[in-house]
N, C-alpha and C positions, 0 to 999 in steps of 0.2 A: 876535593869535590865530594859533596855529601852523597850524590847518587852512586858514584863509583865506590865509595867506602861502605855503602849499604848500611849507614848508621840508622836510618829510620825510613821505612817505606810508608810515607804519608800520602801517596798519590791516590786520587779518587777519580776514576774514569767514568763514573756514573753509567755503568754498563746497562742498567735498565731504562735509561732515558735516551730515546732516539734523537738523533741530530735534527736540529731545526731545518726544515726545508720549505719555509714559507715563501709564497710567490711575491714578486715585486708588485707594488700597488698600481702601476700604470699599465694599461692594456697594451699588448704587443711588445712589452719591454722585458719580459722575464728572462729571456735567453741572452740579454746583453751582458757585456763584461762589467766588472765592478765599477770602473771609472765612469762608464756611460751612465749607469744607474745612479751613481753618486751625484753626477752633474744634473741629471734629470730631477733628482730629489731636492736639489737646490732651487730649481725653477718651479717645480710643482710642490705644493704643500702636502707632505705625506699624510697629514690628518684628514684632509678633504679630497686629495687627489686632483686639486684644481689650482689654477694660477691666475693672477692679475698681472699681466705684463704691460708695461708702459712703453708704447712705441714712439720713439722720437727720431727716427731715421729718415724722415721725409726729405731732409735737405739734400740727400744724395742725388735726387733727380728734380726737386722742386726749388732748391735754393733756400733763401730765408723765409720759410713758411710762417704764416701768422701764428704767433704763440711760441715760436722757436727762434725768434730773432736773437735772444740771449739765453742760451741753454743754461748757462751758469746761474742766471737769476730766476728763470721760470721753471726749470725742471729739477734742479738739484734739491729744492725743498720738498719735492714730491716723492723722491726716491724711497724714503722710509716707509711709505704706504704701498709701494709696489712690491710684488714678489720677484720681478725680474725687469731688467731694462734692455730694450731693443734699440741699438744705437750703432752708428758708424765708428770706425776706428779713429777718424779724424776728430770727431766730436768728443769721443771718449777721452782721448789724450789731451785735448785742449780745454775741456769744460767740466769734466767730472772728477771730483776729488778721488785720489787713489786709495783712500781709507774706507770707501764704502764696502759694505759686506754683502750687498745684493748681487746676485749673479747677472752676468752680461750675456745677452744674445747678440752676437756681432753680425751686422749686415755684411755679407760676404759676396754679394753680386752687385753689379752696377755697370755703367758705361754709356748711358743715354740720359738725356734731359727731357723735360716735358715738351721741348721744341721738336723732338724727333720721335721715331717709333720706339716706344718703351720696351718692347719685347726683345730688342737687339742688345742684350746684355752679355756680359762675360764674367768670369770669376775674378773678383776685384781685390781679394785679400789672400795672401799666401798663408798656408797652414802654419808656417813657422811664426808669423806675426800673430796669428790667433793664439798660439801657445804662449808667446811673449806677453800678450795682453790678458792671459789667464781667463779667457772666455769660457763660459759654461756651455755654449752652443753657438752654431753658425746658422745664419738665415740666408736662404737663396730664393729668389723670385722664379716662379715657373709659369710660363704662359701657355697653357693648354688651349689650342685653337688659335693662338696668335701667329703672326707672320713668321716669327722666329721660334716657333714651338720646339723644333728639334734641337736648336742651339741651347735653349733654356733648360731642356731636359738634360742635355749634355753637361751643362754647368752643375746641375744637381748631382749627377753621377760623380763628377770630379770631386765635389765637396764632400759627399758622403764617403767616398773611398779614402780621401785624405783624413777625414774625421775618424773613420774606423781605425785607422792606423795609430791614432793618438788618443782614442777614447773620448772624443768630443762629438756629441750628437748634432744632428742637422735638422733645422726647421725649414720645411718647404712652404713658401708663401705663394698661394695661387693668385696670379694676376689675371684679371678679366679685361679683355679688350673692349673698346667702345661698342663694337658690333655684336657682342655676345650677351646672352641673357643670363642673369644670375638666378637660375632656377635649380631645383633639386637634381634634375637630370645632368645639367652641366657641372654643378658643384660636386655631385657624386662621382662623375667621371674624373674630374681634376684631382680631387683628394685621393681617390683610390689609386690613380696612376702614381702620384707622388709617394704614397706608402709602398706600393709595389716596387718602385725604383730604389727604395731604401731609406726614405726620410723617417726620422724617429718621432716627429710630431708635425702636424700640418696646420697652417693658418688659412682660413677661407672666410667666405661671407655667410651671413645668416639669410635664410629664405623662409618666408612665412609658411609655405606649403612644402612639406616633405623633408624638413631639415633632419628629423629623427632618422630618416633613411640614409641621409648623407653621413651622419655621425656613425651609425651602425655599420655602414658599408666600408668604413675606413678602419683598418686594423690597428692604427696607432691613434693617440690622442688628437682631437681636433679642437682648435681654438677659433674664435670668431674675431674678425676685424671690426673695429668700430665704424670705419668708413667715414663719410662726410659728417660734419657737425650736425647733430640733431638737438631738438629740445631735450633738456636733461631727463625728463620723465620718459620720453620716447626711447632714449638710449638705455635707460635702466630696464624698460620693458623688453627691449631687444636682448639685453644680457640675460635677463631672467628666463625668457623663452628658450634661448639657446642652451643654457645650463639644464633647464628642465627637459630638453629634448636630446641631451647626450653630449653637449660640448664639455670639454675639460677646462674651459676658462676663456678669457678674453685677452686680446692684445689691442688695447685702445690707445689712440693718440689724440686726434683732434677733439673727440668727445670728452676729453679730460683737459688738455692744455689750452683749448680755445674757449673753455667755460669762463664765466665771470669769476668763479671761485674754484679753481682746479683742485685745491687741496680738499675741499669739501666733496667734490665730485668723485675723486678717486676713493675716498672712504665710503661713499655710498655704493660705488661699484663693488668694493670689497665685501660689503654687507650682503649684496645680492649673490656674489660668486661663492664666497666661503661660508656664509651663514644661511644661504638660500632665503634671504629676506625678500618680502614682496616688494615690487617696484614702488608701490605707494609708500610703504614704511621706510624704504631706503631714501625716497625723495623727502619724506618728513625729516630724516636724519640730515639730508643735504641742506635743507633750508636754514636751520639754526647755525650749522657749521659754516655756511656761506658768510654769515655776518662776522664770524670769528677768523676767517681766512687770513693768513699772514703772507700769502704769496703776493709780491708786488704787482700792482696793476700795470698793464702794458701802456707804453706811451710812444 
């Protein structure tokens, strides 16, 4: 062994160069373990600090949602344009090719359908199955102000604790009951509670007044939900405003896969989120791409 024989001392410890102590690029995440940071860096683009997640988990409470009747046909072609895929384990195993390289955010709560009180959920995926599926994160619905608020917060606690043991981050998804107003006061309350409980990033809704305070008041990255289907330009305007006011990305579903041209729309959303393109210019991008879309039409 050369070191023991002391044949040549060619070591260079660079004594005058201090060790790199750069902070992690996502807010509230610098003290996390390496595995957590690595998974978050798969979900969020390190160059922009943002993400375009494609949400296709609606079937866990809505059944065969319009646009998701055949995930293998309508969603798989869109995956290359998303930064991450939010999906249930059943749909992942049955409909998504195992050779995809995009990170998976696994829906990990459930238990009710649209026929019942949605806030009455439970933890629906064991952490061992999350590990088996190589998920980059877990998603849990939290109903602040809902009938089963305490239970949903308890679900978040369980998932965060299990994820911390395995280095897997947790996304808290703020669910809003039909009697609650999606204003900055409520959304600020919900996102802050989720972050304080231990969520590593939070998904909420955009509000036209005061969203910058919602994002600033949450110590971890905030994503906005797309919500119900909007006209394409309106959806792009919402994404632009959210990013401009502090959101770290979007988790859109219906505003992508219910479009006439989903592949064109997700590319337009990417232009807004990662390039901060104006909604008008992104829509100009959408229009010609719409004619070139190769995603099969629904029948």
